[in-house]
Residue, then its C-alpha position, 0 to 999 in steps of 0.5 A: x327335105x325331111x331330116x330322116x332323108x338327108x342322112x341316107x342321101x348323103x351316105x349314098x353320095x359319099x359311097x358313090x364318090x368312094x367307088x369312083x375313086x377306087x375305079x381310078x386306082x385300078x386303071x393301068x399305065x402303059x409299061x414296056x415289056x422285055x424285048x430281045x435279049x440282044x437288040x437286033x433291030x425292029x421286027x413287027x410283032x405278029x397279032x399286035x397293033x402298032x401304037x398310036x400315040x401311047x407312051x410308057x407311063x401314060x394311063x391306059x383304059x384296058x388292062x393287058x392290052x398291048x401295042x407295038x411302039x416299033x422299038x429297036x429291041x422289040x419291046x411292046x407296051x402293055x397296060x398294067x396296074x403293077x409298077x414295073x420292077x427296077x431294071x427288069x430286062x438286061x439288054x445288049x446293044x446290037x454288036x455289043x460286047x455282051x455287057x449288060x445294059x438296063x432296058x426299059 
C-alpha cells in the first residue's frame, strides 16, 4: 500500500472508532419516574406496556421509552440519558403518618 494512502485510511479508522464511542455515551439507562405521592397499591398505567425484564440502571436502546414494572407506588421505568437527581420523589407509605420517605 502506498504511504500516501495509509494516513487517510488510518484517519478514517480512528474517526470511525470515535463515532462509535460517542454513540455508546448517548444510550440511556432505565430510571424510575415519580409515582404516587401516597403509595396505595399498583394500578396499571394506561397505554404503557408491562416491563419484560427491564430494571433500573440497565442500559436501554430507545430514549423516552417507558414500561410498567407494576410497582406498588405506580412508578414507571423510563429510558433517560440524564442521571436521576438524588432523592427525586417524596413518598408516603400506604397508611403512613405523612412523614416523607425517599422514593425511587
